[in-house]
N, C-alpha and C positions, 0 to 999 in steps of 0.2 A: 411600499415596494414589495413585490413578490420575489422570494428567492427561488431560483430554478435549481432543481436537483441535478447534480453531476457527481461522478466519482470523486472529483476534487473536493466536493463539499463534505465528503466522508473522511478527509485527511485531517489529522490533528498533530501538531508539533509536540514532541516529547520534551520533558524537562532536560533530557540528555542532549547536548549539542549534536547536530547532524543526524538526528533520529526522528522519524515520524511514524504514526500509527494510522492504519486504515481501518475504519469501523463499518459495520452493518448495524445500524441503530446504535445500541450501546455495546455490541459484541465486537471485540478487537479481532480482526481477521488477518492482518498482515503487518509487517514491519518493513519500512523503507529506511535505509541507512546509507550514509556516505562512507564509502570504503576506498582504499587506495590499492590499485592493482597495477603492478609494473610501473609505478610512479605516476599513474593517472587516476584522478578521482572519478569514481563512478557511483551511481545509485544502485544498491543491491536490495531487491525485494524478496522477502521470504514469507511463507505462511506463518501465522501466529500459533504457538502452542506454549503452554506454561513450561513444558520440558523442551529446552533448546535443541536437544538431540532429535526431536520429532518434527522440527520445522523443515519445510520443503522449499528449495530454491524456486522462485518464480522467474527471476532473470536479473541481468545487469543492464543498466541504461546510462547514457551520458549524464554527467552531473547537472547539466542545464535542461534535462528533459523530465522534470518531475511529473508533468501532466501525462506524458507517455507511460511512465512507470506506474502511475496510479491507475490509468485506464486499462493497461494490460493486467495489472494485479486484480482489479475489479472483474474484468472479463474472465480470468482464470477462476476466481472465486465463484462466480455465477455458473460457469461451466461445470464445476464440481459439486455445487450445492443446490442448483436450481435458482429460480428468480428470487430476488431479495424483496423485503418489504420496505427498504429504505427509499426506493426511488418512486414513491407515490407522488403524483403531481397535484 
């Protein structure tokens, strides 16, 4: 069976509940986390930086829209860094 590359294939669950990492190969590029805003659970995507103060907000997404969150996150990453090497077919 051949695995087809997609942004979702770059998502990895963190040991911390409600937190996922998005990678480009082995480089962590973003963090997606469940947050509560005005009593509603949302997914919050931010760029990754070892210094939390340097992380940039990518966006908020409905809690049940992980695929959308990851695809937008990946799209923003590629827009800022150029084509990735992860999506080789």
